[in-house]
Backbone as numpy.savetxt, mean C-alpha at the origin, in Angstrom:
# Nx Ny Nz CAx CAy CAz Cx Cy Cz
-16.04 26.77 -2.35 -16.43 25.40 -2.68 -16.22 25.17 -4.18
-15.64 24.05 -4.51 -15.42 23.70 -5.90 -16.75 23.28 -6.53
-17.14 23.98 -7.57 -18.39 23.65 -8.24 -18.23 22.51 -9.25
-16.98 22.24 -9.64 -16.75 21.21 -10.66 -16.52 19.83 -10.06
-16.49 19.71 -8.72 -16.25 18.43 -8.06 -17.37 18.13 -7.08
-17.61 16.85 -6.85 -18.55 16.46 -5.83 -18.07 15.19 -5.15
-18.52 15.00 -3.92 -18.14 13.83 -3.12 -19.26 12.80 -3.22
-18.88 11.56 -3.48 -19.87 10.49 -3.64 -19.49 9.31 -2.76
-20.24 9.12 -1.67 -20.00 8.01 -0.76 -20.90 6.81 -1.05
-21.71 6.89 -2.08 -22.63 5.80 -2.40 -21.84 4.64 -3.01
-21.92 3.48 -2.39 -21.19 2.31 -2.86 -22.07 1.52 -3.83
-21.62 1.33 -5.06 -22.41 0.58 -6.03 -22.59 -0.87 -5.59
-23.66 -1.50 -6.05 -23.87 -2.91 -5.76 -22.83 -3.75 -6.50
-22.50 -4.87 -5.93 -21.50 -5.75 -6.52 -22.11 -7.11 -6.80
-21.61 -7.81 -7.80 -22.15 -9.14 -8.11 -21.74 -10.16 -7.06
-22.40 -11.29 -7.07 -22.04 -12.37 -6.16 -20.87 -13.16 -6.73
-20.33 -14.06 -5.93 -19.24 -14.90 -6.40 -17.89 -14.23 -6.31
-16.91 -14.87 -6.97 -15.54 -14.39 -6.86 -15.36 -13.02 -7.49
-16.12 -12.71 -8.54 -16.00 -11.40 -9.18 -16.41 -10.29 -8.22
-17.49 -10.51 -7.50 -17.92 -9.52 -6.52 -16.94 -9.40 -5.36
-16.41 -10.55 -4.93 -15.42 -10.51 -3.85 -14.18 -9.73 -4.24
-13.71 -9.93 -5.46 -12.55 -9.18 -5.93 -12.85 -7.69 -6.03
-14.05 -7.38 -6.51 -14.43 -5.96 -6.64 -14.51 -5.30 -5.28
-15.02 -6.02 -4.29 -15.10 -5.44 -2.95 -13.71 -5.31 -2.34
-12.82 -6.21 -2.65 -11.46 -6.12 -2.12 -10.73 -4.91 -2.71
-10.94 -4.66 -3.99 -10.27 -3.55 -4.67 -10.99 -2.21 -4.47
-12.29 -2.29 -4.16 -13.10 -1.08 -4.05 -14.15 -1.03 -5.13
-15.44 -1.21 -4.78 -16.50 -1.20 -5.78 -16.64 0.16 -6.46
-16.99 0.14 -7.73 -17.26 1.38 -8.44 -16.03 2.09 -8.95
-14.99 1.34 -9.28 -13.76 1.96 -9.79 -14.04 2.60 -11.14
-13.55 3.82 -11.33 -13.76 4.52 -12.59 -12.79 4.01 -13.65
-13.08 4.34 -14.90 -12.20 3.94 -16.00 -10.82 4.57 -15.85
-10.79 5.81 -15.37 -9.50 6.49 -15.18 -8.68 5.77 -14.11
-9.32 5.42 -13.00 -8.61 4.72 -11.93 -8.09 3.37 -12.42
-8.92 2.66 -13.15 -8.50 1.36 -13.65 -7.31 1.50 -14.60
-7.36 2.50 -15.47 -6.27 2.70 -16.43 -4.97 3.06 -15.72
-5.05 3.92 -14.71 -3.84 4.31 -13.98 -3.26 3.11 -13.23
-4.12 2.32 -12.61 -3.64 1.12 -11.92 -2.95 0.17 -12.89
-3.58 -0.04 -14.04 -3.05 -0.99 -15.01 -1.72 -0.52 -15.60
-1.71 0.68 -16.17 -0.51 1.14 -16.87 0.54 1.67 -15.92
0.13 2.37 -14.88 1.09 2.83 -13.88 1.75 1.67 -13.17
0.94 0.67 -12.83 1.50 -0.52 -12.19 2.43 -1.29 -13.10
2.05 -1.40 -14.39 2.89 -2.14 -15.34 4.24 -1.46 -15.54
4.23 -0.14 -15.70 5.50 0.58 -15.90 6.38 0.46 -14.67
5.79 0.68 -13.50 6.58 0.61 -12.26 7.11 -0.80 -12.03
6.29 -1.81 -12.27 6.73 -3.19 -12.09 7.88 -3.53 -13.03
7.80 -3.05 -14.26 8.88 -3.31 -15.22 10.18 -2.63 -14.77
10.08 -1.41 -14.28 11.28 -0.71 -13.82 11.88 -1.41 -12.59
11.03 -1.86 -11.69 11.53 -2.61 -10.53 12.18 -3.92 -10.97
11.55 -4.59 -11.92 12.12 -5.83 -12.43 13.50 -5.61 -13.03
13.66 -4.52 -13.77 14.97 -4.21 -14.35 15.99 -3.92 -13.28
15.59 -3.17 -12.24 16.49 -2.88 -11.13 16.95 -4.16 -10.44
15.99 -5.05 -10.18 16.33 -6.32 -9.51 17.20 -7.19 -10.40
16.88 -7.26 -11.68 17.62 -8.11 -12.60 19.07 -7.68 -12.73
19.33 -6.39 -12.69 20.68 -5.88 -12.89 21.48 -5.82 -11.59
20.87 -6.14 -10.47 21.57 -6.07 -9.18 22.56 -7.21 -9.04
23.79 -6.92 -8.63 24.79 -7.98 -8.50 24.42 -9.02 -7.45
23.73 -8.61 -6.39 23.40 -9.56 -5.33 22.35 -10.57 -5.76
21.64 -10.30 -6.85 20.59 -11.21 -7.30 21.14 -12.59 -7.64
22.38 -12.64 -8.12 22.96 -13.92 -8.52 23.12 -14.88 -7.33
23.19 -14.32 -6.15 23.34 -15.16 -4.95 22.00 -15.59 -4.36
20.90 -15.07 -4.89 19.59 -15.44 -4.36 19.16 -16.81 -4.85
18.44 -17.51 -4.01 17.81 -18.76 -4.42 16.51 -18.43 -5.16
15.90 -19.46 -5.75 14.62 -19.23 -6.42 13.56 -18.76 -5.44
13.63 -19.24 -4.19 12.65 -18.83 -3.18 12.83 -17.36 -2.82
14.06 -16.93 -2.65 14.31 -15.52 -2.34 13.84 -14.63 -3.49
14.12 -15.05 -4.71 13.68 -14.27 -5.87 12.16 -14.19 -5.93
11.50 -15.31 -5.66 10.04 -15.33 -5.70 9.45 -14.41 -4.64
10.03 -14.41 -3.44 9.54 -13.54 -2.36 9.66 -12.08 -2.76
10.81 -11.69 -3.31 11.02 -10.30 -3.72 10.04 -9.90 -4.83
9.85 -10.78 -5.81 8.96 -10.47 -6.92 7.51 -10.33 -6.43
7.06 -11.25 -5.60 5.68 -11.20 -5.12 5.43 -9.97 -4.26
6.38 -9.64 -3.40 6.23 -8.44 -2.57 6.23 -7.20 -3.44
7.08 -7.17 -4.45 7.11 -6.03 -5.35 5.79 -5.82 -6.06
5.21 -6.89 -6.59 3.92 -6.79 -7.28 2.81 -6.34 -6.33
2.83 -6.89 -5.11 1.81 -6.52 -4.14 1.91 -5.05 -3.75
3.14 -4.57 -3.53 3.30 -3.18 -3.10 2.98 -2.20 -4.22
3.43 -2.49 -5.42 3.13 -1.59 -6.54 1.62 -1.51 -6.76
0.97 -2.66 -6.83 -0.48 -2.65 -7.00 -1.20 -2.04 -5.82
-0.70 -2.31 -4.62 -1.37 -1.81 -3.42 -1.29 -0.31 -3.26
-0.15 0.27 -3.60 -0.03 1.73 -3.52 -1.07 2.40 -4.42
-1.21 1.90 -5.64 -2.14 2.51 -6.58 -3.59 2.23 -6.20
-3.89 1.00 -5.82 -5.27 0.65 -5.46 -5.76 1.45 -4.27
-4.93 1.56 -3.24 -5.35 2.28 -2.04 -5.44 3.78 -2.24
-4.93 4.27 -3.36 -5.04 5.70 -3.66 -6.32 6.04 -4.43
-7.06 5.03 -4.87 -8.25 5.30 -5.68 -9.42 5.75 -4.82
-10.33 6.52 -5.44 -11.55 6.92 -4.76 -12.37 5.71 -4.35
-12.39 4.69 -5.22 -13.19 3.50 -4.93 -12.72 2.82 -3.66
-11.41 2.69 -3.49 -10.88 2.04 -2.29 -11.11 2.90 -1.06
-10.90 4.22 -1.18 -11.13 5.10 -0.03 -12.59 5.01 0.41
-13.50 5.03 -0.54 -14.93 4.97 -0.21 -15.28 3.65 0.46
-14.68 2.55 -0.01 -15.02 1.24 0.52 -14.42 1.01 1.90
-13.13 1.26 2.06 -12.46 0.93 3.32 -12.72 1.95 4.43
-13.26 3.11 4.08 -13.59 4.11 5.09 -15.08 4.42 5.09
-15.87 3.42 4.68 -17.31 3.60 4.63 -17.94 3.65 6.02
-17.21 3.17 7.03 -17.71 3.18 8.40 -16.53 3.29 9.36
-16.84 3.68 10.59 -15.79 3.81 11.61 -15.46 2.42 12.15
-14.58 1.73 11.46 -14.22 0.36 11.83 -12.70 0.20 11.81
-12.02 0.78 12.81 -10.56 0.73 12.79 -10.00 -0.68 12.90
-10.73 -1.60 13.51 -10.21 -2.96 13.67 -9.98 -3.62 12.32
-10.89 -3.41 11.38 -10.73 -4.02 10.06 -9.52 -3.45 9.34
-9.33 -2.14 9.42 -8.18 -1.52 8.75 -6.88 -1.94 9.42
-6.87 -2.00 10.75 -5.66 -2.42 11.46 -5.34 -3.89 11.18
-6.38 -4.71 11.04 -6.15 -6.12 10.71 -5.53 -6.25 9.33
-5.99 -5.43 8.38 -5.40 -5.42 7.05 -3.92 -5.04 7.12
-3.62 -4.01 7.89 -2.23 -3.58 8.05 -1.41 -4.69 8.70
-1.94 -5.28 9.77 -1.19 -6.31 10.49 -0.91 -7.52 9.62
-1.77 -7.81 8.66 -1.53 -8.96 7.79 -0.24 -8.78 6.99
0.20 -7.55 6.82 1.42 -7.28 6.05 2.70 -7.50 6.86
2.54 -7.88 8.12 3.73 -8.29 8.89 4.40 -9.49 8.22
3.62 -10.27 7.49 4.20 -11.41 6.76 5.23 -10.94 5.75
5.01 -9.77 5.16 6.00 -9.22 4.23 7.34 -9.00 4.95
7.26 -8.43 6.13 8.47 -8.12 6.88 9.19 -9.39 7.32
8.42 -10.38 7.73 9.03 -11.65 8.11 9.68 -12.31 6.90
8.99 -12.27 5.75 9.54 -12.87 4.55 10.85 -12.23 4.12
10.88 -10.89 4.15 12.11 -10.20 3.75 13.23 -10.46 4.74
12.93 -10.28 6.03 13.98 -10.46 7.03 14.47 -11.88 7.15
13.54 -12.84 7.15 13.91 -14.23 7.36 14.49 -14.88 6.11
13.86 -14.65 4.97 14.24 -15.39 3.76 15.21 -14.63 2.86
15.03 -13.31 2.75 15.85 -12.55 1.80 17.10 -11.99 2.45
16.99 -11.51 3.67 18.12 -10.87 4.34 18.90 -11.82 5.25
18.65 -13.09 5.14 19.43 -14.05 5.92 19.13 -14.02 7.39
17.85 -14.12 7.75 17.38 -14.17 9.13 17.75 -12.90 9.91
17.55 -11.77 9.27 17.78 -10.49 9.94 16.51 -10.10 10.70
16.38 -10.65 11.91 15.19 -10.40 12.70 15.12 -8.96 13.18
16.27 -8.33 13.36 16.26 -6.93 13.81 15.53 -6.05 12.79
15.82 -6.26 11.52 15.16 -5.47 10.47 13.65 -5.70 10.51
13.26 -6.96 10.64 11.83 -7.28 10.67 11.15 -6.69 11.90
11.76 -6.83 13.05 11.13 -6.37 14.29 11.04 -4.85 14.34
12.10 -4.16 13.93 12.07 -2.70 13.94 10.99 -2.17 13.00
10.92 -2.74 11.81 9.91 -2.27 10.87 8.51 -2.66 11.29
8.36 -3.80 11.96 7.06 -4.18 12.50 6.61 -3.17 13.55
7.56 -2.76 14.42 7.24 -1.76 15.42 6.86 -0.42 14.80
7.61 -0.01 13.78 7.29 1.24 13.09 5.91 1.18 12.44
5.61 0.04 11.83 4.31 -0.10 11.16 3.16 -0.07 12.15
3.24 -0.86 13.20 2.12 -0.96 14.14 1.94 0.32 14.94
3.04 0.93 15.37 2.93 2.19 16.10 2.34 3.28 15.22
2.83 3.36 13.99 2.30 4.35 13.07 0.83 4.13 12.77
0.45 2.87 12.57 -0.95 2.56 12.25 -1.88 2.92 13.40
-1.50 2.58 14.62 -2.34 2.90 15.77 -2.47 4.41 15.96
-1.36 5.13 15.75 -1.41 6.59 15.86 -2.36 7.19 14.83
-2.28 6.73 13.60 -3.15 7.26 12.56 -4.62 6.99 12.89
-4.93 5.80 13.37 -6.31 5.46 13.67 -6.85 6.21 14.89
-6.00 6.51 15.86 -6.47 7.11 17.11 -6.52 8.64 17.05
-5.75 9.23 16.16 -5.70 10.69 16.10 -7.02 11.20 15.51
-7.47 12.39 15.90 -8.68 12.95 15.27 -8.52 13.08 13.76
-9.64 13.13 13.07 -9.65 13.07 11.60 -8.75 14.12 10.97
-8.73 15.34 11.53 -7.95 16.39 10.91 -6.44 16.18 11.03
-6.04 15.25 11.90 -4.61 15.00 12.07 -4.12 13.74 11.40
-5.02 12.96 10.81 -4.62 11.66 10.28 -3.61 11.77 9.14
-3.85 12.67 8.19 -2.93 12.76 7.04 -1.53 13.21 7.48
-1.39 14.31 8.26 -0.03 14.69 8.67 0.64 13.67 9.58
-0.12 12.99 10.43 0.48 11.95 11.27 0.97 10.79 10.41
0.19 10.41 9.42 0.61 9.35 8.51 1.88 9.75 7.77
1.95 10.99 7.33 3.15 11.47 6.64 4.35 11.47 7.56
4.13 11.89 8.81 5.23 11.90 9.77 5.73 10.48 10.05
4.79 9.54 10.25 5.18 8.15 10.49 5.90 7.57 9.29
5.45 7.93 8.10 6.11 7.48 6.87 7.54 8.00 6.81
7.75 9.28 7.10 9.10 9.85 7.05 10.02 9.24 8.10
9.48 9.02 9.30 10.29 8.40 10.36 10.73 7.01 9.93
9.81 6.23 9.40 10.15 4.87 8.95 11.19 4.90 7.84
11.04 5.85 6.92 11.98 5.94 5.81 13.37 6.32 6.30
13.47 7.31 7.18 14.78 7.74 7.67 15.43 6.66 8.52
14.64 5.97 9.35 15.20 4.87 10.15 15.80 3.80 9.26
15.09 3.45 8.19 15.60 2.43 7.28 16.84 2.91 6.53
16.84 4.14 6.10 17.98 4.65 5.34 19.23 4.80 6.21
19.03 5.17 7.47 20.18 5.47 8.32 20.66 4.28 9.15
19.75 3.46 9.64 20.11 2.38 10.55 20.05 0.99 9.92
19.18 0.82 8.95 19.01 -0.50 8.33 18.99 -0.39 6.81
20.04 0.18 6.23 20.03 0.36 4.76 20.05 -0.97 4.04
19.25 -1.04 3.00 19.18 -2.23 2.16 19.98 -2.00 0.88
20.40 -3.07 0.21 21.08 -2.90 -1.08 20.13 -2.26 -2.09
20.67 -1.65 -3.16 19.83 -0.95 -4.13 18.70 -1.80 -4.70
18.92 -3.08 -4.85 17.88 -3.94 -5.41 16.67 -4.11 -4.50
16.83 -3.76 -3.21 15.75 -3.90 -2.24 15.37 -2.59 -1.56
16.05 -1.50 -1.89 15.85 -0.23 -1.19 14.45 0.34 -1.39
13.73 -0.14 -2.38 12.37 0.33 -2.64 11.33 -0.26 -1.69
11.70 -1.33 -0.99 10.71 -2.01 -0.16 10.16 -1.11 0.97
11.00 -0.51 1.83 10.43 0.31 2.91 9.56 1.47 2.43
9.99 2.29 1.46 9.11 3.40 1.07 7.78 2.94 0.48
7.78 1.93 -0.39 6.51 1.46 -0.96 5.65 0.78 0.09
6.27 0.06 1.00 5.56 -0.65 2.06 4.79 0.32 2.96
5.49 1.33 3.47 4.84 2.27 4.37 3.93 3.25 3.63
4.24 3.54 2.38 3.36 4.38 1.58 2.02 3.70 1.36
2.05 2.43 1.02 0.81 1.69 0.79 -0.07 1.65 2.03
0.52 1.36 3.19 -0.27 1.08 4.38 -0.59 2.32 5.21
0.42 3.11 5.56 0.19 4.24 6.45 -0.47 5.41 5.72
0.03 5.74 4.55 -0.49 6.89 3.82 -1.67 6.50 2.94
-1.56 5.36 2.27 -2.60 4.96 1.34 -3.82 4.37 1.99
-3.64 3.33 2.80 -4.79 2.59 3.31 -5.48 3.27 4.49
-4.72 3.87 5.39 -5.30 4.32 6.65 -5.85 5.74 6.63
-5.43 6.55 5.70 -5.89 7.95 5.69 -7.23 8.06 4.97
-8.27 8.51 5.66 -9.58 8.67 5.00 -9.58 9.93 4.14
-10.07 9.81 2.93 -10.19 10.95 2.03 -11.52 10.88 1.32
-12.10 12.04 1.06 -13.39 12.07 0.38 -13.23 11.59 -1.06
-14.08 10.67 -1.51 -14.03 10.21 -2.90 -14.56 11.28 -3.84
-13.65 12.01 -4.46 -14.01 13.14 -5.31 -14.16 12.73 -6.77
-15.17 13.26 -7.42 -15.40 13.01 -8.83 -15.74 14.33 -9.51
-15.44 14.41 -10.81 -15.91 15.55 -11.58 -17.43 15.51 -11.64
-18.02 16.66 -11.47 -19.48 16.71 -11.46 -20.04 16.24 -12.79
-20.92 15.25 -12.73 -21.53 14.74 -13.94 -20.72 13.68 -14.65
-19.49 13.38 -14.15 -18.67 12.39 -14.82 -19.12 10.99 -14.43
-19.08 10.04 -15.36 -19.44 8.65 -15.02 -18.41 8.06 -14.09
-18.84 7.22 -13.17 -17.95 6.61 -12.18 -17.38 5.29 -12.65
-18.02 4.66 -13.58 -17.56 3.35 -14.03 -17.45 3.34 -15.54
């Protein structure tokens, strides 16, 4: 047993109003380290993605709507991968056995797939439908498998989705980051329960 770490499932109280709602959405009790990693890690990654998109030759053919969809999805995925990896988010979203809430959160991201397939890829419904199937099947498997199998099942579903996209539905370089970040955020990040670990005696906020 690690003597320098401890698990803390106690959820701090949150304020009322929009500030409390935002804190509950992100995960109450976020530590300074988690906040710093989200802020600076997200900023660096977003800047690198922006540079990749800006330098892509296909970008010149995009409309303002297509560009907006790609930018918004990019920001959501970058922030979502980091947020769902925090102890605060794990503690909040896995505080009780409520798979319906987690699956509903995952299902809401079908809008991302529709937006990319319909608006960015020129009504490529096959891409949207295949990825929707991969997402929903993977999510249900992760939720239904016993606790000890959730992490490896999520990893397996993530790898299957990645290989399917790379081999059967490859995207141009400016968009190739969408499938890995998308499935990483939802299957590996959001659905896998992990103990919120902290250094013993370290402040949480």
